[in-house]
BALOBA-1460 file (C-alpha; in Angstrom, 3 decimals):
// residues 72
<rec num="1" residu="x" x="0.958" y="-5.667" z="18.879"/>
<rec num="2" residu="x" x="-0.469" y="-7.243" z="15.715"/>
<rec num="3" residu="x" x="0.862" y="-9.835" z="13.261"/>
<rec num="4" residu="x" x="0.648" y="-9.237" z="9.871"/>
<rec num="5" residu="x" x="1.682" y="-11.507" z="6.940"/>
<rec num="6" residu="x" x="3.257" y="-9.755" z="3.417"/>
<rec num="7" residu="x" x="4.956" y="-11.772" z="0.043"/>
<rec num="8" residu="x" x="7.800" y="-9.895" z="-1.490"/>
<rec num="9" residu="x" x="7.942" y="-11.162" z="-5.364"/>
<rec num="10" residu="x" x="11.076" y="-9.743" z="-5.798"/>
<rec num="11" residu="x" x="12.946" y="-11.459" z="-3.153"/>
<rec num="12" residu="x" x="15.504" y="-13.883" z="-3.684"/>
<rec num="13" residu="x" x="18.809" y="-14.145" z="-2.067"/>
<rec num="14" residu="x" x="19.833" y="-13.450" z="1.400"/>
<rec num="15" residu="x" x="21.509" y="-9.496" z="0.377"/>
<rec num="16" residu="x" x="17.261" y="-9.109" z="-0.491"/>
<rec num="17" residu="x" x="16.118" y="-10.811" z="3.021"/>
<rec num="18" residu="x" x="18.384" y="-8.638" z="4.661"/>
<rec num="19" residu="x" x="17.893" y="-5.718" z="2.867"/>
<rec num="20" residu="x" x="13.870" y="-6.668" z="3.198"/>
<rec num="21" residu="x" x="14.471" y="-6.696" z="7.448"/>
<rec num="22" residu="x" x="16.213" y="-3.923" z="7.291"/>
<rec num="23" residu="x" x="14.123" y="-1.920" z="5.625"/>
<rec num="24" residu="x" x="10.744" y="-2.775" z="7.886"/>
<rec num="25" residu="x" x="12.887" y="-2.181" z="10.950"/>
<rec num="26" residu="x" x="12.933" y="1.573" z="10.814"/>
<rec num="27" residu="x" x="9.667" y="1.474" z="10.467"/>
<rec num="28" residu="x" x="8.479" y="3.245" z="13.584"/>
<rec num="29" residu="x" x="6.501" y="0.195" z="16.042"/>
<rec num="30" residu="x" x="8.103" y="-2.993" z="14.038"/>
<rec num="31" residu="x" x="9.317" y="-5.282" z="17.166"/>
<rec num="32" residu="x" x="9.812" y="-8.563" z="15.155"/>
<rec num="33" residu="x" x="10.559" y="-9.608" z="11.122"/>
<rec num="34" residu="x" x="11.122" y="-12.780" z="10.271"/>
<rec num="35" residu="x" x="11.428" y="-13.279" z="6.639"/>
<rec num="36" residu="x" x="11.219" y="-17.670" z="4.726"/>
<rec num="37" residu="x" x="12.919" y="-17.009" z="1.230"/>
<rec num="38" residu="x" x="11.395" y="-20.617" z="0.234"/>
<rec num="39" residu="x" x="7.865" y="-18.850" z="0.753"/>
<rec num="40" residu="x" x="8.469" y="-15.321" z="0.248"/>
<rec num="41" residu="x" x="6.821" y="-14.402" z="2.982"/>
<rec num="42" residu="x" x="7.422" y="-11.521" z="5.381"/>
<rec num="43" residu="x" x="5.277" y="-11.781" z="9.150"/>
<rec num="44" residu="x" x="5.568" y="-8.848" z="10.690"/>
<rec num="45" residu="x" x="4.931" y="-7.711" z="14.409"/>
<rec num="46" residu="x" x="4.162" y="-4.381" z="15.129"/>
<rec num="47" residu="x" x="2.741" y="-1.979" z="16.998"/>
<rec num="48" residu="x" x="-0.522" y="-1.099" z="15.699"/>
<rec num="49" residu="x" x="-0.166" y="2.403" z="17.228"/>
<rec num="50" residu="x" x="3.077" y="3.228" z="15.996"/>
<rec num="51" residu="x" x="2.373" y="1.904" z="12.933"/>
<rec num="52" residu="x" x="-0.051" y="1.035" z="9.709"/>
<rec num="53" residu="x" x="0.702" y="-2.010" z="6.985"/>
<rec num="54" residu="x" x="0.162" y="-0.226" z="4.567"/>
<rec num="55" residu="x" x="3.400" y="2.298" z="5.856"/>
<rec num="56" residu="x" x="5.714" y="-1.646" z="5.840"/>
<rec num="57" residu="x" x="4.064" y="-2.295" z="2.019"/>
<rec num="58" residu="x" x="5.539" y="1.772" z="1.534"/>
<rec num="59" residu="x" x="9.311" y="1.191" z="2.556"/>
<rec num="60" residu="x" x="9.348" y="-2.093" z="0.670"/>
<rec num="61" residu="x" x="7.820" y="-0.677" z="-2.766"/>
<rec num="62" residu="x" x="10.096" y="2.193" z="-2.327"/>
<rec num="63" residu="x" x="12.968" y="-0.100" z="-1.584"/>
<rec num="64" residu="x" x="12.231" y="-1.952" z="-4.843"/>
<rec num="65" residu="x" x="10.705" y="-4.667" z="-4.232"/>
<rec num="66" residu="x" x="7.341" y="-5.769" z="-5.082"/>
<rec num="67" residu="x" x="3.808" y="-6.612" z="-3.098"/>
<rec num="68" residu="x" x="2.138" y="-9.877" z="-4.007"/>
<rec num="69" residu="x" x="-1.318" y="-8.795" z="-2.898"/>
<rec num="70" residu="x" x="-3.538" y="-11.530" z="-3.795"/>
<rec num="71" residu="x" x="-1.639" y="-13.132" z="-0.517"/>
<rec num="72" residu="x" x="-2.220" y="-10.822" z="1.739"/>
């Protein structure tokens, strides 16, 4: 299992955080998601044999959010 971090730039409200959490849990292989509105950071624990970090980035982008790639 791998844990990765991303920063979701336009995650501003509790509703945004819940949406991001739900979208990431829909990706196969996700074990745990922890989001922090203050820092906009999202920690994702996942099975590296079932998903890749790119899968999570794409899921976030597809639901209308932006990833801060400088934070990786």
